[in-house]
N, CA, C and O atoms as CSV, one atom per row, in Angstrom:
chain,resi,resn,atom,element,x,y,z
A,1,MET,N,N,-138.318,36.653,-6.005
A,1,MET,CA,C,-138.779,35.292,-7.174
A,1,MET,C,C,-139.686,35.593,-7.497
A,1,MET,O,O,-140.687,35.658,-6.784
A,2,SER,N,N,-139.623,35.886,-8.739
A,2,SER,CA,C,-140.914,35.942,-9.495
A,2,SER,C,C,-141.480,35.043,-10.279
A,2,SER,O,O,-140.890,34.069,-10.746
A,3,ASN,N,N,-142.689,35.337,-10.466
A,3,ASN,CA,C,-143.757,33.614,-10.997
A,3,ASN,C,C,-144.048,34.078,-12.170
A,3,ASN,O,O,-145.139,33.768,-12.648
A,4,VAL,N,N,-143.401,34.689,-12.703
A,4,VAL,CA,C,-143.453,35.431,-14.424
A,4,VAL,C,C,-142.746,34.089,-15.222
A,4,VAL,O,O,-141.653,33.898,-14.689
A,5,THR,N,N,-142.958,33.217,-16.179
A,5,THR,CA,C,-142.622,32.334,-16.701
A,5,THR,C,C,-142.472,33.220,-17.762
A,5,THR,O,O,-143.442,33.889,-18.119
A,6,SER,N,N,-141.090,33.350,-18.475
A,6,SER,CA,C,-140.785,33.665,-19.555
A,6,SER,C,C,-141.035,33.158,-20.927
A,6,SER,O,O,-140.445,32.133,-21.267
A,7,ILE,N,N,-141.843,33.754,-21.765
A,7,ILE,CA,C,-142.515,32.839,-23.006
A,7,ILE,C,C,-141.709,32.754,-24.084
A,7,ILE,O,O,-141.944,33.551,-24.992
A,8,ARG,N,N,-140.714,31.905,-24.233
A,8,ARG,CA,C,-139.662,31.382,-25.133
A,8,ARG,C,C,-139.721,30.137,-26.244
A,8,ARG,O,O,-140.279,29.070,-25.989
A,9,GLY,N,N,-139.106,30.409,-27.432
A,9,GLY,CA,C,-139.287,28.336,-27.851
A,9,GLY,C,C,-140.354,28.277,-28.876
A,9,GLY,O,O,-141.196,29.172,-28.811
A,10,PRO,N,N,-140.475,27.379,-29.823
A,10,PRO,CA,C,-141.124,27.259,-30.854
A,10,PRO,C,C,-142.488,27.526,-30.835
A,10,PRO,O,O,-142.943,28.339,-31.640
A,11,LYS,N,N,-143.279,26.907,-29.953
A,11,LYS,CA,C,-144.622,27.632,-29.514
A,11,LYS,C,C,-144.661,29.210,-29.331
A,11,LYS,O,O,-145.706,29.428,-29.943
A,12,HIS,N,N,-144.289,30.275,-28.964
A,12,HIS,CA,C,-144.123,31.583,-29.122
A,12,HIS,C,C,-144.271,32.101,-30.814
A,12,HIS,O,O,-144.941,33.015,-31.296
A,13,LEU,N,N,-143.270,31.021,-31.514
A,13,LEU,CA,C,-143.009,32.011,-32.959
A,13,LEU,C,C,-144.516,31.386,-33.148
A,13,LEU,O,O,-145.398,32.244,-33.108
A,14,ILE,N,N,-144.894,30.237,-33.318
A,14,ILE,CA,C,-146.619,29.913,-33.623
A,14,ILE,C,C,-147.030,31.173,-33.667
A,14,ILE,O,O,-147.121,32.155,-34.404
A,15,CYS,N,N,-147.277,30.713,-32.436
A,15,CYS,CA,C,-148.327,31.910,-32.036
A,15,CYS,C,C,-148.176,33.929,-32.674
A,15,CYS,O,O,-149.042,34.795,-32.803
A,16,LEU,N,N,-146.962,33.940,-32.865
A,16,LEU,CA,C,-146.415,35.147,-33.340
A,16,LEU,C,C,-146.619,34.928,-34.747
A,16,LEU,O,O,-146.671,36.043,-35.266
A,17,ALA,N,N,-146.752,34.085,-35.560
A,17,ALA,CA,C,-147.042,33.732,-36.808
A,17,ALA,C,C,-148.407,33.960,-37.358
A,17,ALA,O,O,-148.773,34.631,-38.323
A,18,LEU,N,N,-149.142,33.150,-36.405
A,18,LEU,CA,C,-150.479,33.419,-36.425
A,18,LEU,C,C,-150.949,34.360,-36.741
A,18,LEU,O,O,-151.328,34.711,-37.859
A,19,ILE,N,N,-150.982,35.016,-35.510
A,19,ILE,CA,C,-150.813,37.154,-34.828
A,19,ILE,C,C,-150.776,37.311,-36.312
A,19,ILE,O,O,-151.790,36.941,-36.904
A,20,ALA,N,N,-150.020,37.681,-36.854
A,20,ALA,CA,C,-149.482,38.126,-37.888
A,20,ALA,C,C,-149.877,37.919,-39.558
A,20,ALA,O,O,-149.894,38.559,-40.609
A,21,ILE,N,N,-150.116,36.841,-39.131
A,21,ILE,CA,C,-151.395,35.766,-41.060
A,21,ILE,C,C,-152.230,36.386,-40.521
A,21,ILE,O,O,-152.016,37.596,-40.458
A,22,LEU,N,N,-153.327,35.939,-39.997
A,22,LEU,CA,C,-154.637,35.883,-39.575
A,22,LEU,C,C,-155.376,36.991,-39.720
A,22,LEU,O,O,-156.584,36.765,-39.802
A,23,PRO,N,N,-154.948,38.468,-39.797
A,23,PRO,CA,C,-155.231,39.141,-39.669
A,23,PRO,C,C,-155.818,39.839,-41.203
A,23,PRO,O,O,-156.753,40.598,-41.460
A,24,GLY,N,N,-154.861,39.226,-41.965
A,24,GLY,CA,C,-154.336,39.347,-43.431
A,24,GLY,C,C,-155.460,38.870,-44.267
A,24,GLY,O,O,-155.715,39.309,-45.388
A,25,VAL,N,N,-156.396,37.544,-43.384
A,25,VAL,CA,C,-157.148,36.746,-44.745
A,25,VAL,C,C,-158.563,37.619,-44.435
A,25,VAL,O,O,-158.655,38.581,-45.198
A,26,PRO,N,N,-159.402,37.527,-43.723
A,26,PRO,CA,C,-160.280,38.455,-43.995
A,26,PRO,C,C,-160.377,39.573,-44.702
A,26,PRO,O,O,-161.441,39.817,-45.271
A,27,THR,N,N,-159.284,40.456,-44.796
A,27,THR,CA,C,-158.932,41.579,-45.348
A,27,THR,C,C,-159.011,41.545,-47.112
A,27,THR,O,O,-159.738,42.145,-47.905
A,28,ALA,N,N,-157.656,40.329,-47.334
A,28,ALA,CA,C,-158.161,39.630,-48.617
A,28,ALA,C,C,-159.592,39.180,-49.249
A,28,ALA,O,O,-160.045,39.172,-50.394
A,29,VAL,N,N,-159.957,38.910,-48.316
A,29,VAL,CA,C,-161.215,38.228,-48.977
A,29,VAL,C,C,-162.351,39.060,-49.432
A,29,VAL,O,O,-163.154,38.907,-50.352
A,30,ALA,N,N,-162.111,40.523,-48.017
A,30,ALA,CA,C,-163.044,41.794,-48.129
A,30,ALA,C,C,-162.628,42.882,-49.621
A,30,ALA,O,O,-163.294,43.505,-50.448
A,31,TYR,N,N,-161.152,42.655,-49.356
A,31,TYR,CA,C,-160.457,43.222,-51.039
A,31,TYR,C,C,-161.036,42.632,-52.190
A,31,TYR,O,O,-161.431,43.183,-53.217
A,32,GLU,N,N,-161.032,40.935,-51.745
A,32,GLU,CA,C,-161.904,40.939,-53.504
A,32,GLU,C,C,-163.581,41.055,-53.432
A,32,GLU,O,O,-164.219,41.370,-54.436
A,33,THR,N,N,-164.217,40.775,-52.168
A,33,THR,CA,C,-165.517,41.247,-52.373
A,33,THR,C,C,-165.659,42.810,-53.022
A,33,THR,O,O,-166.524,43.163,-53.824
A,34,THR,N,N,-164.538,43.678,-52.438
A,34,THR,CA,C,-164.833,44.759,-52.997
A,34,THR,C,C,-164.336,44.643,-54.921
A,34,THR,O,O,-164.905,44.940,-55.971
A,35,SER,N,N,-163.489,44.268,-54.688
A,35,SER,CA,C,-163.081,44.635,-56.567
A,35,SER,C,C,-164.572,44.296,-56.985
A,35,SER,O,O,-165.276,45.198,-57.441
A,36,LEU,N,N,-165.097,42.925,-56.827
A,36,LEU,CA,C,-165.853,42.494,-57.486
A,36,LEU,C,C,-167.010,43.740,-57.561
A,36,LEU,O,O,-167.585,44.292,-58.499
A,37,ALA,N,N,-167.046,43.875,-56.258
A,37,ALA,CA,C,-168.629,44.970,-56.624
A,37,ALA,C,C,-167.948,46.116,-57.543
A,37,ALA,O,O,-168.788,46.574,-58.318
A,38,ILE,N,N,-167.003,46.560,-57.647
A,38,ILE,CA,C,-166.370,47.942,-58.414
A,38,ILE,C,C,-166.736,46.979,-60.113
A,38,ILE,O,O,-167.677,47.087,-60.900
A,39,LEU,N,N,-165.476,46.065,-60.123
A,39,LEU,CA,C,-166.528,45.181,-61.812
A,39,LEU,C,C,-167.786,45.540,-61.831
A,39,LEU,O,O,-168.216,46.395,-62.604
A,40,LEU,N,N,-168.485,44.924,-60.986
A,40,LEU,CA,C,-170.249,44.938,-61.874
A,40,LEU,C,C,-170.445,46.084,-61.898
A,40,LEU,O,O,-171.510,46.246,-62.493
A,41,ARG,N,N,-169.823,47.501,-61.435
A,41,ARG,CA,C,-170.916,49.126,-61.645
A,41,ARG,C,C,-170.326,49.593,-62.367
A,41,ARG,O,O,-170.646,50.739,-62.682
A,42,GLN,N,N,-168.755,48.749,-63.239
A,42,GLN,CA,C,-168.191,48.388,-64.383
A,42,GLN,C,C,-168.778,48.095,-65.196
A,42,GLN,O,O,-169.178,48.983,-65.950
A,43,LEU,N,N,-169.096,46.836,-65.434
A,43,LEU,CA,C,-170.077,46.169,-66.067
A,43,LEU,C,C,-171.193,46.768,-66.604
A,43,LEU,O,O,-171.388,46.713,-67.818
A,44,ASP,N,N,-172.181,47.507,-65.632
A,44,ASP,CA,C,-173.432,47.979,-65.588
A,44,ASP,C,C,-172.381,49.333,-66.650
A,44,ASP,O,O,-172.158,49.277,-67.860
A,45,GLN,N,N,-172.164,49.854,-66.178
A,45,GLN,CA,C,-171.761,51.361,-66.962
A,45,GLN,C,C,-171.392,50.994,-68.287
A,45,GLN,O,O,-171.261,51.874,-69.137
A,46,LEU,N,N,-171.217,49.849,-68.545
A,46,LEU,CA,C,-169.939,49.259,-69.966
A,46,LEU,C,C,-171.562,49.154,-70.460
A,46,LEU,O,O,-171.880,49.960,-71.335
A,47,GLU,N,N,-172.429,48.388,-70.057
A,47,GLU,CA,C,-173.455,48.339,-70.591
A,47,GLU,C,C,-174.383,48.986,-71.351
A,47,GLU,O,O,-174.870,48.818,-72.469
A,48,ARG,N,N,-174.545,50.031,-70.163
A,48,ARG,CA,C,-174.857,51.174,-70.145
A,48,ARG,C,C,-174.875,52.185,-71.853
A,48,ARG,O,O,-175.685,52.586,-72.689
A,49,GLN,N,N,-173.246,52.195,-71.549
A,49,GLN,CA,C,-172.292,52.830,-72.805
A,49,GLN,C,C,-172.748,51.847,-74.113
A,49,GLN,O,O,-172.797,52.528,-75.138
A,50,ALA,N,N,-172.993,50.839,-74.276
A,50,ALA,CA,C,-173.299,50.045,-75.555
A,50,ALA,C,C,-174.309,50.194,-75.874
A,50,ALA,O,O,-174.357,50.376,-77.091
A,51,GLU,N,N,-175.355,50.224,-75.343
A,51,GLU,CA,C,-177.055,50.497,-75.323
A,51,GLU,C,C,-176.800,51.570,-75.787
A,51,GLU,O,O,-176.314,51.349,-76.896
A,52,ALA,N,N,-176.843,52.799,-75.570
A,52,ALA,CA,C,-176.743,54.609,-76.254
A,52,ALA,C,C,-176.209,54.013,-77.083
A,52,ALA,O,O,-176.993,53.949,-78.030
A,53,SER,N,N,-174.626,53.141,-77.480
A,53,SER,CA,C,-174.195,52.823,-79.091
A,53,SER,C,C,-174.756,52.827,-79.752
A,53,SER,O,O,-174.656,53.468,-80.798
A,54,ALA,N,N,-175.936,51.816,-79.293
A,54,ALA,CA,C,-176.877,50.601,-80.444
A,54,ALA,C,C,-178.095,51.231,-80.755
A,54,ALA,O,O,-178.997,50.798,-81.472
A,55,ARG,N,N,-178.017,52.586,-79.978
A,55,ARG,CA,C,-179.522,53.296,-80.542
A,55,ARG,C,C,-179.047,54.584,-81.451
A,55,ARG,O,O,-179.836,55.312,-82.053
A,56,LEU,N,N,-177.413,54.757,-81.443
A,56,LEU,CA,C,-177.239,55.915,-82.686
A,56,LEU,C,C,-177.158,55.390,-83.846
A,56,LEU,O,O,-176.747,54.295,-84.231
A,57,PRO,N,N,-177.718,56.541,-84.518
A,57,PRO,CA,C,-177.913,55.764,-86.280
A,57,PRO,C,C,-176.612,55.385,-86.499
A,57,PRO,O,O,-175.580,55.607,-85.866
A,58,HIS,N,N,-176.908,54.591,-87.804
A,58,HIS,CA,C,-175.354,53.868,-88.005
A,58,HIS,C,C,-175.589,54.065,-89.592
A,58,HIS,O,O,-176.616,54.473,-90.133
A,59,ASP,N,N,-174.522,53.719,-90.127
A,59,ASP,CA,C,-174.617,53.690,-91.849
A,59,ASP,C,C,-174.301,52.173,-92.156
A,59,ASP,O,O,-173.653,51.359,-91.498
A,60,ASP,N,N,-174.957,52.051,-93.356
A,60,ASP,CA,C,-174.959,50.675,-93.529
A,60,ASP,C,C,-174.430,50.256,-94.878
A,60,ASP,O,O,-174.848,49.581,-95.818
A,61,THR,N,N,-173.017,51.133,-94.502
A,61,THR,CA,C,-171.835,51.318,-95.954
A,61,THR,C,C,-171.268,49.818,-95.820
A,61,THR,O,O,-171.166,48.909,-96.644
A,62,PRO,N,N,-170.955,49.914,-94.523
A,62,PRO,CA,C,-169.944,48.882,-93.654
A,62,PRO,C,C,-170.545,47.654,-93.889
A,62,PRO,O,O,-171.710,47.310,-93.687
A,63,ARG,N,N,-168.920,46.582,-94.669
A,63,ARG,CA,C,-169.770,45.229,-94.291
A,63,ARG,C,C,-169.733,44.913,-93.292
A,63,ARG,O,O,-170.273,43.807,-93.286
A,64,TYR,N,N,-169.312,45.251,-91.968
A,64,TYR,CA,C,-169.187,44.812,-90.722
A,64,TYR,C,C,-170.270,45.130,-89.994
A,64,TYR,O,O,-171.098,45.397,-90.865
A,65,HIS,N,N,-170.960,45.318,-88.614
A,65,HIS,CA,C,-170.927,45.637,-87.780
A,65,HIS,C,C,-170.604,45.314,-86.366
A,65,HIS,O,O,-170.036,44.244,-86.145
A,66,PHE,N,N,-170.872,46.040,-85.467
A,66,PHE,CA,C,-170.436,45.165,-83.981
A,66,PHE,C,C,-172.060,44.832,-83.363
A,66,PHE,O,O,-172.929,45.639,-83.033
A,67,ASP,N,N,-172.084,43.432,-83.352
A,67,ASP,CA,C,-172.936,43.076,-82.738
A,67,ASP,C,C,-173.381,43.216,-81.299
A,67,ASP,O,O,-173.274,42.163,-80.669
A,68,TYR,N,N,-173.793,44.115,-80.705
A,68,TYR,CA,C,-174.427,44.646,-79.529
A,68,TYR,C,C,-175.282,43.693,-78.783
A,68,TYR,O,O,-175.131,43.394,-77.598
A,69,THR,N,N,-176.205,43.238,-79.593
A,69,THR,CA,C,-176.853,41.727,-78.536
A,69,THR,C,C,-176.276,41.362,-78.444
A,69,THR,O,O,-175.608,41.915,-77.571
A,70,ARG,N,N,-175.814,40.513,-78.807
A,70,ARG,CA,C,-174.311,39.595,-78.353
A,70,ARG,C,C,-173.878,39.851,-77.091
A,70,ARG,O,O,-174.274,39.395,-76.018
A,71,PHE,N,N,-172.485,41.120,-77.497
A,71,PHE,CA,C,-172.081,41.681,-76.014
A,71,PHE,C,C,-172.900,42.082,-74.607
A,71,PHE,O,O,-172.500,42.466,-73.508
A,72,ARG,N,N,-173.881,41.886,-75.009
A,72,ARG,CA,C,-175.042,42.760,-73.856
A,72,ARG,C,C,-175.302,40.795,-73.854
A,72,ARG,O,O,-175.070,40.361,-72.726
A,73,ASP,N,N,-175.521,40.191,-74.395
A,73,ASP,CA,C,-175.601,38.802,-73.584
A,73,ASP,C,C,-174.749,38.431,-72.312
A,73,ASP,O,O,-175.117,38.077,-71.192
A,74,ASP,N,N,-173.026,38.697,-73.037
A,74,ASP,CA,C,-171.995,38.606,-72.660
A,74,ASP,C,C,-171.844,38.874,-71.133
A,74,ASP,O,O,-171.727,38.178,-70.124
A,75,VAL,N,N,-171.911,40.440,-71.478
A,75,VAL,CA,C,-171.716,41.161,-70.118
A,75,VAL,C,C,-172.919,40.573,-69.154
A,75,VAL,O,O,-173.032,40.690,-67.933
A,76,GLN,N,N,-173.508,40.117,-69.796
A,76,GLN,CA,C,-175.046,39.803,-68.737
A,76,GLN,C,C,-174.559,38.556,-68.007
A,76,GLN,O,O,-174.726,38.281,-66.819
A,77,ARG,N,N,-173.830,37.751,-69.087
A,77,ARG,CA,C,-173.405,36.500,-68.317
A,77,ARG,C,C,-172.250,36.425,-67.537
A,77,ARG,O,O,-172.231,35.539,-66.683
A,78,MET,N,N,-171.138,37.271,-67.659
A,78,MET,CA,C,-170.213,38.141,-66.646
A,78,MET,C,C,-170.734,38.913,-65.556
A,78,MET,O,O,-170.122,39.402,-64.606
A,79,ARG,N,N,-171.686,38.942,-65.772
A,79,ARG,CA,C,-172.204,39.730,-64.652
A,79,ARG,C,C,-172.664,38.277,-63.416
A,79,ARG,O,O,-172.054,37.968,-62.393
A,80,GLN,N,N,-173.639,37.777,-63.869
A,80,GLN,CA,C,-174.570,36.513,-63.237
A,80,GLN,C,C,-172.983,35.852,-62.383
A,80,GLN,O,O,-172.906,35.696,-61.165
A,81,GLY,N,N,-171.841,35.547,-63.382
A,81,GLY,CA,C,-171.250,34.485,-63.018
A,81,GLY,C,C,-170.052,34.951,-61.838
A,81,GLY,O,O,-169.079,34.215,-61.673
A,82,ILE,N,N,-170.233,36.476,-60.881
A,82,ILE,CA,C,-169.286,37.556,-60.253
A,82,ILE,C,C,-170.086,37.651,-59.583
A,82,ILE,O,O,-169.603,37.753,-58.456
A,83,ARG,N,N,-171.878,37.713,-59.529
A,83,ARG,CA,C,-172.739,37.349,-58.500
A,83,ARG,C,C,-173.216,35.982,-57.867
A,83,ARG,O,O,-173.590,35.771,-56.713
A,84,GLY,N,N,-173.100,35.089,-58.958
A,84,GLY,CA,C,-172.837,33.899,-58.230
A,84,GLY,C,C,-171.776,34.068,-57.375
A,84,GLY,O,O,-172.433,34.128,-56.335
A,85,HIS,N,N,-170.668,34.188,-57.029
A,85,HIS,CA,C,-169.461,33.988,-56.747
A,85,HIS,C,C,-169.849,34.759,-55.440
A,85,HIS,O,O,-169.805,34.251,-54.320
A,86,LEU,N,N,-170.231,36.028,-55.709
A,86,LEU,CA,C,-170.162,36.857,-54.643
A,86,LEU,C,C,-171.149,35.887,-53.424
A,86,LEU,O,O,-170.831,35.855,-52.235
A,87,THR,N,N,-172.135,35.283,-53.883
A,87,THR,CA,C,-173.306,34.872,-53.032
A,87,THR,C,C,-173.547,33.173,-53.978
A,87,THR,O,O,-174.192,32.957,-55.004
A,88,PRO,N,N,-172.849,32.353,-53.232
A,88,PRO,CA,C,-173.394,30.798,-54.089
A,88,PRO,C,C,-174.842,30.307,-53.981
A,88,PRO,O,O,-175.562,30.746,-53.084
A,89,GLN,N,N,-175.136,29.719,-54.563
A,89,GLN,CA,C,-176.370,29.656,-54.386
A,89,GLN,C,C,-176.060,28.075,-53.477
A,89,GLN,O,O,-176.774,27.805,-52.511
A,90,ARG,N,N,-175.242,27.382,-53.800
A,90,ARG,CA,C,-175.027,26.110,-53.849
A,90,ARG,C,C,-173.423,25.291,-53.715
A,90,ARG,O,O,-172.725,25.818,-54.581
A,91,ALA,N,N,-172.751,24.419,-53.103
A,91,ALA,CA,C,-171.645,24.021,-52.689
A,91,ALA,C,C,-171.127,23.519,-54.195
A,91,ALA,O,O,-170.014,23.767,-54.659
A,92,GLN,N,N,-172.217,22.732,-54.877
A,92,GLN,CA,C,-171.663,22.130,-55.950
A,92,GLN,C,C,-170.927,23.071,-56.734
A,92,GLN,O,O,-170.766,24.280,-56.568
A,93,PRO,N,N,-170.464,22.214,-57.713
A,93,PRO,CA,C,-169.421,23.011,-58.867
A,93,PRO,C,C,-170.481,23.661,-59.831
A,93,PRO,O,O,-171.621,23.432,-59.427
A,94,ARG,N,N,-170.433,24.509,-61.150
A,94,ARG,CA,C,-171.214,24.845,-61.872
A,94,ARG,C,C,-170.679,24.392,-63.538
A,94,ARG,O,O,-169.667,23.719,-63.729
A,95,HIS,N,N,-171.302,24.753,-64.313
A,95,HIS,CA,C,-170.815,25.051,-65.435
A,95,HIS,C,C,-170.629,26.068,-66.048
A,95,HIS,O,O,-171.365,25.854,-67.011
A,96,PRO,N,N,-170.038,27.380,-66.285
A,96,PRO,CA,C,-170.787,28.596,-66.416
A,96,PRO,C,C,-170.637,28.493,-67.784
A,96,PRO,O,O,-169.649,27.843,-68.128
A,97,LEU,N,N,-171.250,28.894,-68.568
A,97,LEU,CA,C,-172.001,29.134,-70.641
A,97,LEU,C,C,-170.412,29.983,-70.349
A,97,LEU,O,O,-169.846,30.455,-69.363
A,98,PRO,N,N,-170.161,29.873,-71.573
A,98,PRO,CA,C,-169.035,30.501,-72.741
A,98,PRO,C,C,-169.463,31.667,-72.930
A,98,PRO,O,O,-170.616,32.097,-72.931
A,99,LEU,N,N,-168.322,32.255,-73.120
A,99,LEU,CA,C,-168.681,33.520,-73.431
A,99,LEU,C,C,-168.496,33.664,-75.025
A,99,LEU,O,O,-167.579,32.919,-75.371
A,100,SER,N,N,-168.995,34.296,-76.013
A,100,SER,CA,C,-169.164,34.759,-77.302
A,100,SER,C,C,-167.715,34.983,-77.650
A,100,SER,O,O,-166.626,34.410,-77.629
A,101,GLY,N,N,-168.156,35.865,-77.906
A,101,GLY,CA,C,-166.244,37.012,-77.847
A,101,GLY,C,C,-166.224,37.624,-79.164
A,101,GLY,O,O,-165.694,38.724,-79.318
A,102,ASP,N,N,-166.695,37.069,-80.007
A,102,ASP,CA,C,-167.233,37.648,-81.405
A,102,ASP,C,C,-168.225,38.170,-81.656
A,102,ASP,O,O,-169.312,37.699,-81.991
A,103,TYR,N,N,-167.711,39.749,-81.420
A,103,TYR,CA,C,-169.094,40.835,-81.348
A,103,TYR,C,C,-169.158,41.354,-83.272
A,103,TYR,O,O,-169.991,42.247,-83.428
A,104,ARG,N,N,-168.690,41.079,-84.147
A,104,ARG,CA,C,-168.718,41.236,-85.990
A,104,ARG,C,C,-169.870,40.674,-86.162
A,104,ARG,O,O,-170.077,39.522,-85.781
A,105,ARG,N,N,-170.631,41.291,-86.664
A,105,ARG,CA,C,-171.768,40.719,-87.541
A,105,ARG,C,C,-171.697,41.271,-89.039
A,105,ARG,O,O,-171.507,42.464,-89.276
A,106,GLY,N,N,-171.853,40.380,-89.948
A,106,GLY,CA,C,-172.080,40.887,-91.737
A,106,GLY,C,C,-172.940,41.598,-91.747
A,106,GLY,O,O,-173.963,41.115,-91.262
A,107,THR,N,N,-173.020,42.600,-92.098
A,107,THR,CA,C,-174.456,43.307,-93.100
A,107,THR,C,C,-175.222,42.377,-94.167
A,107,THR,O,O,-174.813,41.743,-95.139
A,108,GLU,N,N,-176.613,42.565,-93.549
A,108,GLU,CA,C,-177.363,41.448,-94.737
A,108,GLU,C,C,-177.574,42.627,-95.839
A,108,GLU,O,O,-177.927,43.792,-95.656
A,109,VAL,N,N,-177.290,42.046,-96.870
A,109,VAL,CA,C,-177.180,43.186,-98.316
A,109,VAL,C,C,-178.891,42.668,-98.438
A,109,VAL,O,O,-179.347,41.534,-98.293
A,110,ASN,N,N,-179.507,43.780,-98.713
A,110,ASN,CA,C,-180.863,43.755,-99.439
A,110,ASN,C,C,-181.138,43.744,-101.186
A,110,ASN,O,O,-181.234,44.837,-101.744
A,111,HIS,N,N,-181.245,42.611,-101.915
A,111,HIS,CA,C,-180.777,42.671,-103.237
A,111,HIS,C,C,-182.641,44.113,-104.153
A,111,HIS,O,O,-182.640,44.583,-105.291
A,112,GLU,N,N,-183.570,44.279,-103.272
A,112,GLU,CA,C,-184.645,44.347,-104.033
A,112,GLU,C,C,-184.369,45.837,-103.748
A,112,GLU,O,O,-183.747,45.902,-102.689
A,113,ARG,N,N,-184.563,46.936,-104.220
A,113,ARG,CA,C,-184.938,47.918,-104.356
A,113,ARG,C,C,-186.423,48.923,-104.498
A,113,ARG,O,O,-186.999,48.903,-105.586
A,114,GLU,N,N,-186.924,49.677,-103.500
A,114,GLU,CA,C,-187.973,50.114,-104.149
A,114,GLU,C,C,-187.790,51.128,-104.732
A,114,GLU,O,O,-188.702,51.640,-105.381
């Protein structure tokens, strides 16, 4: 006679389901954290490219110009939001500032000619 009991029934299936599901949970969190870290690096690169473009000489003839200052402020808000998600300082909900999204500004016309 064998003292080994067979594992069968609903408890066995629940255990197998938990074993199959639980290892994926930390993986999903790690994947999101990694993706957000990559996004932070991409925002850094985007900001550097925008700063370089802002320093280029620009032609004053177009009526509208890209507003690099407003764009930089929005990139900084996005960066703060991602960092706040990755390392929350408190558990209470916060109210993030809205992004501008409008990066076009009109050319100021100087009527006084020297």
